[in-house]
N, C-alpha and C positions, 0 to 999 in steps of 0.2 A: 532167713538170716542166719548168714554161716556159724562155724563151729566158732571161731574166732572172733566174732563179731558179740557172739554172745558170751563171751570170755571178757568184752574187753568192755561189755554194759553193764556184768555184772560187778563184775571188779570195780568200772567207776563208780554205781550205786553205792558200793562198799565201803568203798575207800575212803568218799565223801562223805560221809558219814561218821564210820565207826574213824578213821585210820586207816595208814597200811599195815602198822606194825601189828594190830589187832584180827586182821583179818588174814586166817589162810589157806593157803591155796586150795586144801579140801574144801573148806566156806566155797570158795571160788565156784571149783569142780560141781561140787551139790546140787548149785543156786543156780549154773546156768546148763546143767543138766552134759556136761562131758565129764571125760577121765582123765585122770592126770595123765597118761600117755600124750593126750592131744591139746592139756594146758602148755607139755614142753617142746612139744612142736612149733607151736609157738615164739614162747616166752624161755630164757634156759634157768629164769629164779623170778620172783616177788618184784622186785626191784627193777628188772627190764619192764614186767609191768607197768610197772609207775612210771618209771621214765615214758611209755610210750604215750600215756593217758594224757602227761604230760606236755608232751612235746604235741600233741594234738591241742588240746588248748591253747600254749603261748604260744605255737604259729600262727592261729583267729586271732589270737589278741594283739600280737606285734603287725598284722597284717592291717587289723580296723587301728591301732597307734598312730602305724607309719600312715595311712591315707589321713587320719585327724590330722596330723603334725603339719602334713605337707600344704594342706587345705588353707587357701589362701585367701577366703569366702569370710571365714572366720580370726575374728581377733582372739588375743594371745586367752582371755579371759573368759571367754565362751568355750574355745579349747582344750582350758584347763578343766575346766567346770566336768566338759564330756568326758574325761582322760577318768577322772574321779569318778562319777557314772561308770563307764567301765569296769576301773579298780572294784569298785562296790559291787557291782552287779556278779560278777566272778565271784567276789569271796561270797557271796548269799551261798553258792550251791557246796564253798566246802566248810568243815564243821572245825573245830578248833586241835580235835585231835590227828587231824589229817594236817594241819601246816605242821602244828609243835612236832612229827614226827619227822618232819623232816631236817631237825636236827637232833635226835633220836642218833646217839655213839653205834647204834648198826647201820645209818640209813651213809652211808658214804656215798654209795653209786649213785643214791638220790639226792643229797645233799649236793653234786660234784653236779649235779645235773642243773639243781633250783640254783649256785653257784654262777650256772655262765647264765643260768635269764637275768638273773640281778648284770648281773657287768652289762648283758646286751641294754636292756633297762634302763639301767645309769646312763648308757652310751648316747642313745635314743633321746633321752630328756635331758643330757650336758648341753647334745647338738641342739635342740627345741628352747631351752634358754639361753642360749648366747646369739643364736637369732632373736629371741626375743627383745636382749636386750638392745642388739642392734638395730631395732626397729623402735624403739624408747618403747616396748611394752613391757619392758619388767623394770624392775628399780634399777639405775646405772649403778650405783653404788655398793652392790650388792657383788660381792665377789662368788664368779660363779665353782672355783674349786669347791672354796669354806660350804656354800649349799651344797653339793656333791658330797663331801665327807660327813656333811651332817646326816645327808640320808643315807649313806653307804654305816657310819653311826645308831640310827636307829634300828637300821635291819640287824646290822650285831646283838643289837639287847634283845631282841626276839628270840633268840635262843635260848633265851634264861626263864630255865621250867617258870619260877615265880610269875614271869609277864605274862600268860596262859591263863593266869585266874583271876584276871585282875577283868576279863573280858565275855562276855555272856556267847559269842560268837565269831567268826574268823573275820564277821561285816562289820564289827563294834569296832574291833579292832584295827582295821584295814584304814575305817573312816576318822577312828583318834589322831594315828599315828601323819596319817595327810591331810588333817586339821591343820591340830598342832603345826607342819611345816609351814601349813598356807598362811593360815592368818594366825599361830601361834596364840594368845591368851585374852587375843581381842575379837569381839562378836562377831561372826559371821553376819555377813548380811544379808 
């Protein structure tokens, strides 16, 4: 394993568990067995490392998501269930501390990247919904722009510190947001 891979693996484990605000560069270096000089060879600061790690995760997620929504052999319902499962699986790895750190006032670089991820995800979802409506697989009376606006508003709610105390982990938070949007207050099937 290269020194950079040690840094990446160590940071990922620490960030996902404790959030990136509480983890210091010194702690990453100590646990990875590298010097600060080595760290700065690869990353200009901690935010650059966080963004690099998020890029890796999101690039994989977008590849899988794109393949899923373009799979003509599956119904919209099956695709939605698989998308939710992918989302929940990804969020199992993240602590609430990690997710809440995106919205910390000192995390502008990370929040900027996060907002780009959200914008891309929302656009892919919008296209998926439009296609589903055209195929008759989604309620034709729903205004897609209203649905997308609602999804964006739910994400904005996530930036409130009080929001995170309602959940035991990132997966349960993600599950509640998604199920509210998809099923409303009706019981799931």
